[in-house]
Structure formats: C-alpha cells, structure tokens
Backbone bond lengths (Angstrom), bond angles and torsions (degrees), N, CA, C in turn:
res aa  C-N    CA-C-N  psi(-1)  N-CA   C-N-CA  omega(-1)  CA-C   N-CA-C  phi
1 M - - - 1.453 - - 1.523 110.14 -
2 D 1.319 115.96 137.29 1.465 119.95 -178.57 1.530 110.32 -67.26
3 K 1.316 115.17 143.99 1.466 121.77 177.33 1.507 109.69 -67.27
4 Q 1.321 115.97 136.10 1.469 121.35 -179.89 1.535 109.46 -68.45
5 P 1.338 116.83 131.65 1.478 118.96 -179.84 1.534 110.87 -60.81
6 I 1.306 115.71 144.50 1.481 121.92 179.55 1.506 110.64 -65.69
7 I 1.328 115.94 133.35 1.475 123.06 166.02 1.511 106.33 -121.49
8 G 1.330 115.57 105.25 1.461 121.61 179.90 1.499 111.07 -105.96
9 R 1.313 116.96 179.78 1.470 120.72 179.73 1.510 111.64 -158.06
10 F 1.313 114.82 155.62 1.458 123.28 171.02 1.519 106.21 -120.91
11 A 1.333 117.86 128.91 1.456 120.79 -171.13 1.537 112.37 -131.16
12 P 1.323 117.02 72.09 1.471 119.44 179.85 1.528 112.77 -78.10
13 S 1.322 115.83 155.96 1.480 121.30 173.84 1.521 108.02 -95.28
14 P 1.346 116.78 139.32 1.467 119.87 -177.18 1.544 112.06 -83.52
15 T 1.353 114.08 61.04 1.463 119.45 -177.73 1.509 112.77 -107.23
16 G 1.359 115.70 11.42 1.454 121.20 -179.51 1.516 108.63 153.56
17 P 1.336 117.97 179.20 1.452 120.88 -179.05 1.525 112.11 -70.16
18 L 1.314 116.00 156.98 1.480 119.48 175.25 1.501 110.90 -63.98
19 H 1.343 116.55 135.48 1.482 121.45 174.25 1.532 107.15 -106.69
20 L 1.300 115.60 178.20 1.474 121.06 -174.08 1.524 111.40 -59.33
21 G 1.317 118.24 -37.88 1.448 121.11 -178.74 1.504 112.57 -65.21
22 S 1.338 118.76 -42.12 1.435 121.68 179.84 1.525 111.48 -71.40
23 L 1.319 116.30 -36.93 1.496 119.34 178.19 1.545 110.34 -67.85
24 Y 1.336 115.66 -34.14 1.464 121.90 176.29 1.543 111.39 -59.16
25 T 1.335 114.92 -46.56 1.469 119.32 178.36 1.528 110.47 -66.83
26 A 1.329 116.93 -40.40 1.477 120.77 179.19 1.520 109.50 -60.22
27 L 1.326 117.02 -45.95 1.461 120.49 -178.37 1.525 111.40 -62.23
28 A 1.342 116.56 -42.73 1.469 119.84 178.42 1.535 111.10 -60.59
29 G 1.322 118.16 -44.39 1.445 120.49 177.78 1.511 113.59 -64.88
30 F 1.347 115.00 -40.31 1.463 121.12 178.49 1.525 110.38 -61.36
31 L 1.330 116.59 -46.80 1.488 120.42 -178.46 1.517 110.98 -66.86
32 Q 1.329 116.83 -38.41 1.482 119.35 178.85 1.528 110.53 -61.40
33 A 1.325 116.51 -44.56 1.478 120.11 -179.99 1.522 112.03 -69.43
34 R 1.332 116.35 -50.16 1.462 119.62 -175.16 1.526 111.95 -66.60
35 S 1.338 118.01 -34.44 1.462 120.43 -178.87 1.510 112.13 -66.12
36 Q 1.360 116.74 -18.19 1.458 121.14 178.82 1.523 112.30 -116.63
37 Q 1.334 114.61 22.91 1.473 121.71 178.07 1.521 112.25 54.15
38 G 1.357 113.65 37.80 1.459 118.38 -178.81 1.524 112.47 -101.76
39 Q 1.309 116.50 -175.63 1.451 121.84 178.67 1.529 109.46 -98.07
40 W 1.321 116.37 148.57 1.461 122.42 176.34 1.523 106.71 -129.25
41 L 1.336 116.23 112.02 1.468 122.28 -173.91 1.531 109.62 -100.57
42 L 1.344 113.69 161.18 1.462 120.38 179.28 1.517 109.27 -121.81
43 R 1.316 116.02 126.36 1.462 122.62 177.39 1.519 108.95 -124.52
44 I 1.310 116.80 134.79 1.458 121.83 175.43 1.541 108.25 -100.66
45 D 1.331 116.13 114.12 1.449 120.75 -179.48 1.512 111.58 -85.24
46 D 1.361 114.55 83.74 1.455 119.11 -168.88 1.528 112.81 -110.09
47 L 1.333 117.33 26.62 1.470 120.77 -179.40 1.524 113.52 -74.74
48 D 1.340 116.07 -33.51 1.471 119.79 -177.48 1.522 109.57 -80.20
49 T 1.320 115.80 72.72 1.475 121.77 -172.44 1.509 115.92 -55.01
50 P 1.359 121.14 -35.13 1.463 118.98 179.84 1.543 112.48 -63.11
51 R 1.320 118.28 -23.10 1.427 121.26 -177.63 1.561 113.24 -96.90
52 N 1.327 115.92 -13.00 1.444 119.25 -179.11 1.524 111.81 -64.41
53 V 1.325 116.33 142.90 1.470 122.47 177.78 1.525 107.84 -115.52
54 Q 1.333 115.46 125.00 1.444 120.09 -177.99 1.520 111.42 -55.75
55 G 1.336 116.39 132.62 1.464 121.33 177.88 1.510 113.84 89.83
56 S 1.346 117.42 -12.41 1.486 120.34 -174.89 1.532 111.76 -66.19
57 A 1.315 117.49 -40.33 1.468 121.25 -177.81 1.569 109.27 -58.46
58 D 1.322 115.18 -49.06 1.469 119.26 179.14 1.524 111.74 -62.35
59 A 1.338 115.37 -38.29 1.476 119.68 179.37 1.520 111.24 -65.95
60 I 1.310 118.08 -34.97 1.468 122.14 177.68 1.510 109.78 -65.73
61 L 1.323 116.99 -45.23 1.469 121.18 179.48 1.542 109.76 -60.83
62 E 1.315 115.40 -45.24 1.471 118.82 179.93 1.540 112.15 -63.04
63 T 1.324 116.17 -39.65 1.454 119.42 -178.72 1.529 109.25 -65.81
64 L 1.316 118.84 -45.02 1.465 120.20 179.57 1.540 111.13 -60.21
65 E 1.307 116.63 -38.13 1.473 120.88 178.62 1.517 110.72 -66.07
66 I 1.340 116.75 -42.36 1.475 120.83 178.75 1.510 110.44 -58.56
67 F 1.355 117.33 -36.97 1.442 121.27 -177.21 1.518 113.43 -90.19
68 G 1.337 116.37 9.13 1.452 120.12 176.76 1.497 116.14 74.54
69 L 1.343 117.26 12.35 1.456 121.34 -179.75 1.531 109.36 -92.88
70 H 1.308 113.72 80.06 1.494 119.99 -173.94 1.523 109.27 -88.50
71 W 1.324 115.58 128.18 1.461 122.11 -176.58 1.526 109.39 -90.39
72 D 1.331 113.40 166.03 1.477 120.87 177.66 1.518 109.83 -98.60
73 G 1.339 115.70 145.02 1.471 120.08 175.25 1.485 113.11 71.26
74 T 1.339 114.67 -166.30 1.460 121.05 -177.84 1.524 109.65 -89.65
75 V 1.322 115.85 156.86 1.458 120.99 179.12 1.542 109.46 -74.10
76 Y 1.334 114.79 135.90 1.451 122.74 -178.37 1.520 108.59 -99.22
77 Y 1.336 116.78 122.74 1.471 121.54 178.59 1.553 108.59 -108.82
78 Q 1.310 116.90 121.16 1.454 120.93 -177.67 1.547 112.05 -55.43
79 S 1.335 115.78 -38.74 1.476 119.75 -173.63 1.526 112.55 -61.11
80 R 1.318 117.80 -14.78 1.479 120.66 178.56 1.543 112.17 -84.31
81 Y 1.333 117.29 -3.74 1.458 119.66 -172.49 1.536 112.28 -121.47
82 I 1.320 116.20 18.28 1.473 121.55 -176.63 1.540 111.52 -57.92
83 D 1.339 116.81 -40.08 1.447 120.16 -179.97 1.515 112.68 -60.76
84 I 1.326 115.82 -36.78 1.471 120.69 179.57 1.503 109.80 -67.70
85 Y 1.340 118.13 -45.35 1.458 120.95 179.06 1.539 109.86 -58.23
86 N 1.332 115.49 -46.43 1.483 119.51 -176.76 1.503 112.24 -66.16
87 D 1.338 118.09 -35.83 1.470 121.10 178.68 1.515 110.39 -64.44
88 I 1.332 117.24 -40.09 1.471 120.19 -178.70 1.520 109.35 -71.04
89 I 1.322 117.66 -38.03 1.462 120.73 176.63 1.502 111.06 -63.17
90 S 1.331 117.10 -38.98 1.478 120.68 177.23 1.492 111.66 -62.12
91 D 1.340 117.10 -39.41 1.459 119.75 178.19 1.532 110.33 -65.40
92 L 1.316 117.68 -39.52 1.472 120.15 179.66 1.517 110.22 -67.41
93 Q 1.337 116.98 -34.53 1.490 119.90 177.04 1.508 111.14 -65.60
94 K 1.348 116.42 -40.51 1.458 120.44 179.50 1.522 111.19 -61.76
95 N 1.350 115.12 -34.11 1.459 120.30 178.94 1.518 113.49 -87.33
96 K 1.369 115.84 9.32 1.461 123.17 178.22 1.520 114.06 56.39
97 L 1.318 114.25 36.88 1.445 120.87 175.48 1.542 112.15 -99.00
98 I 1.325 114.43 -8.01 1.472 121.65 -179.82 1.533 107.74 -129.39
99 Y 1.298 116.60 146.34 1.454 120.68 178.37 1.521 111.92 -141.28
100 P 1.340 117.96 151.47 1.494 120.48 177.61 1.522 111.27 -73.64
101 C 1.332 116.52 142.46 1.443 121.89 -179.70 1.533 108.70 -130.31
102 T 1.315 116.65 122.07 1.488 120.99 -179.55 1.505 113.04 -97.64
103 C 1.325 117.94 1.61 1.450 121.42 -177.69 1.541 110.85 -63.23
104 S 1.308 115.72 136.79 1.460 120.01 173.48 1.527 109.84 -90.65
105 R 1.326 115.47 156.22 1.451 119.52 178.33 1.529 111.22 -59.97
106 K 1.352 114.12 -39.88 1.461 120.34 -178.62 1.554 110.76 -62.19
107 A 1.342 113.92 -44.38 1.474 118.04 -178.67 1.526 110.93 -64.49
108 L 1.325 116.50 -39.76 1.475 119.72 179.69 1.531 110.97 -66.68
109 T 1.329 116.62 -39.29 1.460 120.51 179.82 1.532 109.93 -66.60
110 T 1.326 115.09 -45.14 1.470 119.88 -178.69 1.542 110.52 -66.47
111 G 1.319 113.86 -45.26 1.481 118.93 -178.17 1.503 113.14 -68.36
112 G 1.315 117.05 -20.20 1.460 119.79 -174.61 1.520 114.87 -98.93
113 R 1.315 116.93 8.97 1.481 120.21 -175.99 1.535 112.32 -59.76
114 E 1.354 114.62 -31.46 1.455 118.25 -176.79 1.532 111.62 -90.82
115 Q 1.343 117.93 -4.29 1.439 120.95 179.03 1.512 110.02 -86.05
116 A 1.347 115.60 153.73 1.462 120.38 178.54 1.525 109.62 -67.66
117 R 1.344 116.15 -36.10 1.465 120.17 -178.97 1.545 108.89 -131.61
118 P 1.342 117.61 85.31 1.470 120.84 -176.80 1.524 112.29 -66.52
119 D 1.346 119.21 -13.96 1.470 120.83 -178.24 1.547 110.09 -81.30
120 I 1.316 119.31 -8.40 1.467 121.57 177.21 1.523 108.23 -84.96
121 Y 1.336 115.68 124.13 1.460 118.54 -178.13 1.533 110.11 -68.11
122 P 1.334 118.16 124.13 1.474 122.27 -172.67 1.537 114.87 -81.46
123 G 1.327 117.82 2.24 1.460 119.92 176.71 1.516 115.06 79.92
124 I 1.323 117.76 25.06 1.439 122.82 -173.87 1.542 111.57 -56.18
125 C 1.331 116.62 -43.62 1.475 120.65 -174.61 1.532 113.90 -96.03
126 R 1.319 116.81 1.87 1.478 120.37 -173.76 1.532 113.00 -53.73
127 D 1.317 115.57 -42.15 1.504 119.00 -175.36 1.500 111.51 -113.65
128 R 1.355 116.68 19.28 1.472 119.47 177.74 1.526 110.34 -96.93
129 Q 1.309 114.57 157.27 1.438 120.62 173.65 1.531 107.24 -102.30
130 A 1.324 118.28 106.62 1.458 120.66 -178.43 1.536 109.64 -83.02
131 P 1.336 118.18 132.76 1.462 120.82 175.51 1.516 109.20 -57.28
132 P 1.318 118.92 136.52 1.461 122.21 -175.44 1.536 115.06 -63.76
133 D 1.355 116.04 -22.48 1.468 119.59 -176.96 1.535 111.65 -91.54
134 V 1.350 118.99 -0.34 1.448 122.22 179.63 1.530 109.02 -91.44
135 P 1.338 119.20 131.59 1.479 119.71 179.60 1.531 109.72 -58.17
136 H 1.322 114.33 135.46 1.463 118.85 -176.73 1.534 110.69 -151.48
137 A 1.302 112.99 151.67 1.486 120.38 169.71 1.526 107.79 -91.95
138 L 1.312 117.08 169.84 1.445 121.34 173.68 1.538 108.49 -116.11
139 R 1.335 115.10 127.83 1.457 121.13 179.90 1.522 110.84 -111.92
140 I 1.319 115.50 145.23 1.461 120.95 174.74 1.525 108.32 -92.13
141 K 1.315 116.61 138.82 1.464 119.56 178.30 1.525 109.93 -75.05
142 A 1.318 116.56 125.07 1.454 121.62 178.96 1.535 108.55 -96.57
143 D 1.342 116.66 124.90 1.440 118.70 178.38 1.556 110.02 -92.51
144 S 1.299 116.10 -174.47 1.486 119.32 -170.55 1.534 113.83 -89.19
145 R 1.315 117.41 11.19 1.471 118.23 -178.56 1.543 110.73 -66.00
146 I 1.313 115.79 153.80 1.466 122.53 176.32 1.515 107.21 -96.30
147 I 1.308 116.17 123.78 1.470 121.80 176.97 1.541 106.65 -93.09
148 T 1.335 114.55 120.33 1.448 120.61 179.94 1.522 109.65 -127.33
149 F 1.332 115.27 133.17 1.487 118.06 174.87 1.537 109.20 -149.61
150 Q 1.309 113.77 157.60 1.461 120.22 -179.63 1.551 108.48 -101.96
151 D 1.309 116.11 106.52 1.429 120.03 176.79 1.554 107.73 -80.19
152 E 1.313 116.15 135.18 1.478 120.44 -172.67 1.536 113.33 -65.79
153 L 1.323 116.43 -20.15 1.460 119.52 178.41 1.534 111.92 -113.41
154 Q 1.303 117.84 -37.40 1.461 121.35 -170.04 1.517 112.96 -97.58
155 G 1.337 117.10 -2.50 1.461 120.04 174.33 1.527 112.98 88.04
156 L 1.356 114.90 -161.99 1.457 121.25 -175.78 1.540 110.40 -76.81
157 I 1.309 115.24 125.01 1.451 122.44 179.77 1.545 108.31 -113.64
158 S 1.311 117.16 129.25 1.445 121.41 177.40 1.532 109.46 -129.57
159 H 1.319 117.31 132.57 1.461 120.41 -166.77 1.528 109.50 -145.64
160 N 1.336 115.80 128.14 1.465 120.80 174.00 1.525 107.34 -98.02
161 L 1.313 115.44 104.46 1.480 119.97 -171.36 1.520 111.24 -64.96
162 A 1.312 118.15 -40.87 1.460 121.26 -177.40 1.533 110.32 -62.40
163 E 1.340 116.28 -43.15 1.459 120.19 -176.53 1.537 113.73 -82.90
164 Q 1.340 116.30 -29.37 1.463 118.40 -172.64 1.542 112.55 -100.25
165 D 1.325 117.99 -16.48 1.476 121.09 179.16 1.509 113.52 -132.38
166 G 1.323 116.00 -38.84 1.439 119.26 -171.93 1.536 109.72 78.78
167 D 1.337 115.15 -174.71 1.485 119.54 177.84 1.538 109.83 -62.96
168 F 1.301 116.58 130.64 1.461 119.82 -175.89 1.533 111.85 -114.22
169 I 1.321 115.28 160.13 1.454 122.51 -173.80 1.522 112.45 -78.52
170 V 1.331 115.61 134.59 1.474 119.77 175.25 1.546 110.45 -115.23
171 K 1.299 116.81 -16.93 1.469 121.19 173.19 1.515 108.77 -144.65
172 R 1.314 116.99 126.65 1.441 122.16 -171.28 1.531 111.50 -79.02
173 K 1.312 115.51 169.52 1.477 120.57 178.12 1.515 111.74 -61.40
174 D 1.330 117.37 -30.67 1.472 119.20 -179.52 1.539 111.20 -84.28
175 R 1.321 116.19 12.93 1.482 125.31 175.61 1.521 113.30 73.45
176 I 1.315 117.47 11.83 1.466 121.38 176.60 1.531 109.41 -86.15
177 I 1.324 114.93 131.76 1.483 119.93 178.56 1.518 108.27 -63.82
178 A 1.343 115.63 133.77 1.449 120.73 -178.56 1.526 111.77 -72.01
179 Y 1.326 116.54 148.99 1.436 123.25 179.70 1.544 111.12 -53.25
180 Q 1.339 116.80 -45.76 1.471 120.24 -175.69 1.515 111.48 -56.13
181 F 1.331 116.77 -36.30 1.460 119.96 -177.22 1.519 112.44 -82.54
182 A 1.323 115.76 -47.08 1.468 118.96 -175.59 1.514 111.89 -61.87
183 V 1.338 117.19 -40.08 1.466 120.42 -175.03 1.530 110.50 -62.54
184 V 1.336 118.02 -34.75 1.431 120.84 -179.34 1.550 110.89 -68.33
185 I 1.307 115.61 -42.14 1.466 120.03 178.40 1.550 109.56 -67.59
186 D 1.329 116.16 -43.27 1.467 120.86 179.92 1.527 111.25 -57.28
187 D 1.364 115.69 -49.10 1.452 119.25 -176.85 1.537 110.96 -61.10
188 D 1.334 114.74 -37.12 1.486 118.12 179.05 1.538 110.95 -69.20
189 L 1.345 115.70 -43.30 1.483 118.74 -179.28 1.529 111.67 -63.94
190 Q 1.343 115.49 -34.82 1.479 119.84 179.74 1.537 113.71 -89.53
191 R 1.333 115.88 0.37 1.454 122.90 179.33 1.533 112.48 59.69
192 V 1.337 114.36 33.23 1.471 119.43 179.53 1.510 108.45 -70.40
193 N 1.341 116.11 130.96 1.473 120.15 179.86 1.536 113.41 -120.91
194 H 1.317 115.65 0.40 1.466 118.67 178.70 1.534 109.50 -149.06
195 I 1.297 115.41 124.33 1.472 119.88 -173.74 1.529 110.36 -117.40
196 V 1.331 115.77 121.40 1.473 121.71 172.67 1.512 105.78 -110.73
197 R 1.342 114.86 123.09 1.483 120.09 179.16 1.521 108.19 -155.54
198 G 1.333 116.18 177.63 1.450 122.43 -174.50 1.514 115.12 -71.70
199 F 1.314 115.84 151.37 1.469 122.33 177.79 1.505 111.85 -57.82
200 D 1.333 118.26 -25.50 1.475 121.14 -178.70 1.532 111.59 -67.98
201 L 1.336 118.69 -12.09 1.456 120.97 177.88 1.522 112.43 -102.40
202 L 1.338 116.91 5.25 1.469 120.25 -179.57 1.548 111.81 -57.76
203 D 1.348 116.04 -41.84 1.473 118.92 -177.69 1.507 112.62 -67.12
204 A 1.336 118.65 -20.56 1.447 122.00 179.44 1.539 111.77 -79.24
205 T 1.314 116.65 -20.95 1.445 121.68 -171.23 1.527 113.01 -62.72
206 P 1.341 121.60 -43.40 1.465 120.69 177.46 1.541 113.29 -57.88
207 K 1.327 116.74 -36.67 1.477 118.45 177.71 1.518 110.12 -64.65
208 Q 1.305 116.07 -40.78 1.456 119.65 -179.11 1.522 112.31 -68.91
209 I 1.308 116.36 -38.53 1.468 120.17 176.90 1.530 110.19 -65.48
210 Y 1.330 116.44 -39.06 1.469 121.15 176.56 1.546 110.04 -58.41
211 L 1.314 115.31 -46.45 1.488 118.91 177.48 1.516 112.56 -62.57
212 Q 1.330 115.72 -39.83 1.469 118.87 177.52 1.533 111.39 -61.65
213 Q 1.320 115.85 -40.87 1.463 119.25 178.52 1.534 111.04 -67.16
214 L 1.336 115.86 -40.89 1.461 120.62 -178.60 1.515 110.80 -64.35
215 L 1.334 116.92 -36.31 1.463 122.07 -176.26 1.527 113.52 -92.99
216 G 1.332 115.96 0.35 1.473 119.86 -179.77 1.503 114.16 70.93
217 L 1.339 117.09 31.25 1.455 121.79 -178.14 1.535 108.89 -101.04
218 S 1.321 115.88 156.33 1.476 118.51 178.10 1.530 109.61 -77.61
219 T 1.343 113.94 153.09 1.461 120.49 -179.06 1.536 109.19 -100.23
220 P 1.336 118.10 124.64 1.440 120.60 177.61 1.522 113.66 -69.68
221 G 1.334 117.38 167.84 1.441 119.13 166.66 1.513 110.28 -77.05
222 Y 1.346 116.82 151.28 1.461 119.98 -177.55 1.535 111.96 -124.77
223 M 1.316 114.51 140.58 1.475 122.30 176.37 1.522 106.64 -138.02
224 H 1.326 116.85 106.34 1.463 121.33 -178.69 1.528 108.49 -99.23
225 V 1.341 114.64 107.02 1.451 120.98 -177.31 1.533 110.59 -83.22
226 P 1.340 117.44 158.14 1.476 118.27 179.77 1.520 111.20 -59.30
227 V 1.308 117.16 158.25 1.458 122.03 172.90 1.523 107.24 -98.33
228 I 1.339 116.16 153.60 1.465 120.34 175.75 1.531 107.27 -86.93
229 V 1.328 116.48 132.27 1.442 121.38 177.06 1.534 109.10 -122.71
230 D 1.335 115.56 158.80 1.450 119.65 177.45 1.530 108.75 -84.22
231 E 1.343 114.56 -175.86 1.472 117.95 -176.61 1.533 113.11 -65.52
232 Q 1.339 118.09 -18.06 1.443 122.15 177.13 1.522 112.92 -89.64
233 G 1.342 115.37 -4.23 1.466 119.50 178.35 1.515 113.61 93.21
234 Y 1.341 117.95 5.95 1.465 119.74 179.63 1.523 110.97 -88.27
235 K 1.324 115.75 136.00 1.451 120.74 179.40 1.513 111.39 -62.90
236 L 1.336 116.24 137.43 1.443 120.08 175.34 1.549 107.80 -67.89
237 S 1.325 116.11 121.90 1.473 119.84 -179.66 1.520 107.87 -158.45
238 K 1.322 114.07 170.10 1.448 118.81 176.42 1.529 111.05 -64.66
239 Q 1.358 115.63 -32.31 1.468 119.63 179.99 1.522 111.58 -65.97
240 T 1.327 117.78 -28.93 1.471 120.88 179.04 1.529 109.75 -98.68
241 Q 1.329 117.13 20.95 1.462 122.70 176.42 1.520 113.64 58.42
242 A 1.349 115.65 38.73 1.458 119.39 175.60 1.532 109.14 -62.93
243 T 1.308 116.72 135.71 1.475 119.48 -177.69 1.523 111.75 -79.26
244 A 1.326 115.16 154.66 1.462 121.68 178.82 1.536 108.35 -63.79
245 V 1.344 115.30 150.01 1.471 119.23 177.97 1.535 110.47 -64.93
246 D 1.309 115.27 147.88 1.457 121.93 178.58 1.525 109.61 -73.71
247 L 1.324 116.55 117.86 1.471 121.31 -177.23 1.520 111.67 -89.59
248 T 1.334 118.45 -4.77 1.462 119.92 -171.35 1.551 112.04 -82.62
249 A 1.337 116.51 -24.63 1.478 118.84 -178.55 1.522 108.70 -139.33
250 P 1.331 116.88 71.45 1.471 119.74 -174.98 1.513 114.42 -59.06
251 H 1.341 117.88 -30.89 1.473 119.54 179.69 1.531 111.63 -63.93
252 R 1.331 117.37 -34.85 1.456 120.76 177.98 1.505 111.35 -67.23
253 V 1.325 115.83 -41.50 1.450 121.35 -179.35 1.532 110.49 -65.19
254 I 1.336 116.14 -46.96 1.479 119.66 -179.47 1.523 110.47 -62.40
255 F 1.331 118.02 -39.32 1.472 119.74 178.65 1.538 110.34 -62.87
256 K 1.305 116.69 -40.72 1.475 121.06 177.83 1.534 110.32 -63.36
257 L 1.339 115.33 -44.58 1.456 118.80 -178.78 1.525 112.29 -65.55
258 L 1.318 117.73 -34.45 1.462 121.12 176.20 1.557 109.99 -63.13
259 G 1.328 115.28 -36.59 1.463 118.82 174.37 1.525 111.58 -66.04
260 L 1.320 117.24 -43.50 1.443 121.33 178.87 1.523 112.82 -65.18
261 L 1.332 115.48 -27.14 1.464 121.76 175.24 1.530 111.13 -83.64
262 K 1.340 117.38 5.80 1.463 124.68 176.94 1.518 113.38 60.49
263 Q 1.381 115.84 30.30 1.452 119.85 -178.80 1.513 113.27 -86.15
264 N 1.355 116.27 -7.19 1.467 121.10 177.07 1.534 114.22 52.58
265 P 1.313 117.14 56.32 1.449 120.25 179.03 1.529 110.74 -62.73
266 P 1.346 118.85 141.86 1.476 121.20 178.11 1.535 110.24 -63.81
267 V 1.326 116.35 147.31 1.449 122.35 -176.98 1.517 112.11 -56.96
268 E 1.334 117.40 -36.96 1.449 120.33 -177.59 1.542 112.89 -65.44
269 L 1.326 115.09 -15.38 1.471 119.81 179.30 1.537 111.52 -77.91
270 Q 1.328 116.59 -13.07 1.452 121.36 -173.08 1.530 112.81 -60.20
271 Q 1.344 117.47 -38.45 1.455 122.57 -178.26 1.528 110.84 -102.97
272 A 1.316 118.81 8.66 1.457 121.01 -178.03 1.533 110.64 -74.63
273 P 1.340 116.95 156.27 1.485 118.75 175.69 1.513 110.45 -59.20
274 L 1.323 114.22 155.25 1.464 121.22 -178.49 1.537 111.92 -55.82
275 T 1.316 118.02 -42.90 1.452 120.43 -179.08 1.521 112.23 -62.03
276 D 1.341 117.06 -36.25 1.455 120.48 178.10 1.536 110.12 -69.49
277 Q 1.339 116.89 -39.27 1.434 119.66 179.42 1.536 111.67 -63.05
278 L 1.339 115.78 -45.45 1.438 120.19 -179.57 1.534 111.46 -68.23
279 G 1.330 115.92 -36.99 1.457 120.22 176.36 1.528 111.04 -59.81
280 W 1.338 115.97 -46.39 1.475 120.75 177.90 1.523 109.97 -62.04
281 A 1.323 116.81 -44.62 1.466 120.96 -176.55 1.508 111.33 -63.79
282 I 1.326 117.81 -39.96 1.468 120.67 178.49 1.529 110.29 -64.54
283 A 1.311 116.19 -43.91 1.484 121.71 -177.05 1.517 111.67 -67.94
284 H 1.334 117.59 -30.33 1.465 121.73 -174.16 1.521 114.04 -110.94
285 W 1.301 117.71 8.62 1.471 120.92 -174.83 1.521 111.08 -57.89
286 N 1.315 115.47 124.55 1.492 122.94 -179.95 1.523 109.46 -137.14
287 P 1.315 117.14 87.61 1.482 120.10 -178.84 1.534 113.00 -64.81
288 D 1.342 117.03 -20.08 1.465 119.12 -179.24 1.546 112.80 -57.45
289 L 1.342 115.26 -24.00 1.449 119.23 179.31 1.515 112.07 -66.09
290 L 1.316 117.18 -13.32 1.476 122.77 -178.95 1.548 111.75 -102.51
291 K 1.318 117.73 7.67 1.470 120.08 -175.92 1.534 111.29 -60.20
292 H 1.342 113.85 132.49 1.478 123.62 174.99 1.551 112.35 62.66
293 V 1.339 116.33 19.34 1.480 120.20 175.79 1.532 106.12 -98.26
294 H 1.316 116.92 128.16 1.452 121.93 -178.61 1.517 113.62 -95.85
295 A 1.331 115.17 -33.61 1.477 119.66 -177.31 1.510 111.20 -152.60
296 V 1.305 116.30 151.53 1.482 122.84 173.02 1.504 108.83 -128.34
297 T 1.302 117.13 143.59 1.454 119.25 178.03 1.542 108.97 -81.06
298 S 1.330 114.84 160.74 1.452 117.74 -176.98 1.539 112.80 -67.46
299 A 1.352 117.84 -8.89 1.434 120.20 168.90 1.521 107.13 -89.71
300 P 1.364 118.75 127.09 1.475 121.07 -173.36 1.513 112.50 -56.81
301 H 1.342 113.00 153.85 1.449 124.98 168.96 1.536 114.46 72.79
302 R 1.334 116.89 12.49 1.468 118.99 172.63 1.500 109.08 -113.71
303 A 1.302 114.85 130.64 1.476 119.46 -177.09 1.501 110.02 -138.81
304 V 1.364 114.08 161.16 1.481 120.50 175.14 1.519 109.57 -135.23
C-alpha cells in the first residue's frame, strides 16, 4: 500500500510577531513536508483572546511569505470552530467523561506543598457536584492506560497520564477552550497526519493522544525538534522578550536557521537568493541530525 502523503501544519498564536524560535520550528515543518512532496498548512491559534495582539495574525502571514514559507490552502482560524469544540465537550459531559472543577490554581499549589508532585491534579472535584452558578473549569477524567508513542527525533515515549498528570483541563474557568483539547480537534478537521513542533511541547503529547483515543480519532506522527535557547539556557519566547525576526535580510536568517537545524549548509549558500537556499534545504533535509537533541543555543552548532 502506498504511503499516505504528509499533511503537516504550523500553528502560531497571534500574540506578537514571529521570533527566531518560532520561525525555526516553522522552517523545520516546512522542510519536512516539502521534502516528501506533502502539504504544509497554516493554523492561527487565536482562542486565547486575552493574549491576542491586534494585527499579529496578519503580521505572521506576511513574515512567512517574506521568508518563502508558503502554505497550502486557506488559513485556518481556531476562533471559527468554537461551536464544534463545545459540541464535542457536551457529548463528553453526557458520557460522564468530563466534570466541573472549582479548584483555584492557588489552592492547588498551596494544598500540594506536602506532595511529591503538586502539579498532578489530585482529583478533588472528580466526585463532587459543583453548583452551576460557581465559576468552574472542565476536566477530562484520565484513566490508568499507558500512552506510548515513537517520536521521530526523541525516541520511544511512555507516559502514565493518571499518575503523571491526573485529570487535565479541557475548558478553562474563563470559558476558553484549552489548547490540549482544541489542537486535537483542529488536527482532525485539517486531516493533519504529521506534526513537527518544539521539544517544549513533548509533555503535552500524551494528553493529546489520550484525547484522540477517547474520541476515536487517528494519531498523527510526531517530530519534536529542539528549541532555541539563549546563552543562559532560556527558551526564546515572547515571555522572555525574544525580538522579532529581522525582515530586511531573510536569506541571512534562513542560512542561520539551517545551521541551527544542524543541516550544515555550504558556505557559498550564505549569500545565495532565498529560493536557492530553500531549494537546497528541501533537497538535503535530514532531520536525523537532530535526534535526541533537546535544545540549541542561538549560536549555531551548539546543542544540549
């Protein structure tokens, strides 16, 4: 049977301009899809409305185009699918797989000081009846199954959700659909079968696979690439005030990113046009060079 063509995606949040770390992940996903004649889709994760910055979504699209990272099809905006998420959550509630939780983060942190792992939800509200007028999140019941998957870069991952996470939130107290839940529905709606994203999201993957299994959805292949960190070891992110990528010389940025992706681009490619750089990168893409690497510093060729 012929191998199914890759359908990948890049899913940034519109909380500011793309920085080097997010462009790095985008480039990796783009090269993975294009090197196998697959599709590369673009999704804007705009559900977390308090964090959204006006104009950021359009700026992200423009940045990707400037860097030659052209996506397939139309742009998918999460905010247009809220009714679908809520319908599926309602079905899970009817089947008693979801329950309301009134616990505050502060209460859980304070109450968990004597626990070995206070970040694991202890199931306080699992068997309680929460008054309907009290603000509450919705949690999915985690059973004792072991979630196991083979990450293409990080190897075999095995995770006991009940013991390592506990019941997790699928809808927040502010009524915003949680990332863990939305992403599973999005990937199914877009028929995504291969996901390239940062190593920092590896711990989230077992939760998403659990939801896929619970909902009878197929599980994509996963490739968690290293994250870019600064000299102090902090991940480049908007929270750490990572600066926007330089749009004035995209060929220089792409050449640097190819180095950070350990692709060893030839020196003569450094001043080549962007199309030539991307053409070379697609033809020579070798993700195996990133195996078991968790992070790279913003200076090329250093990894941890």
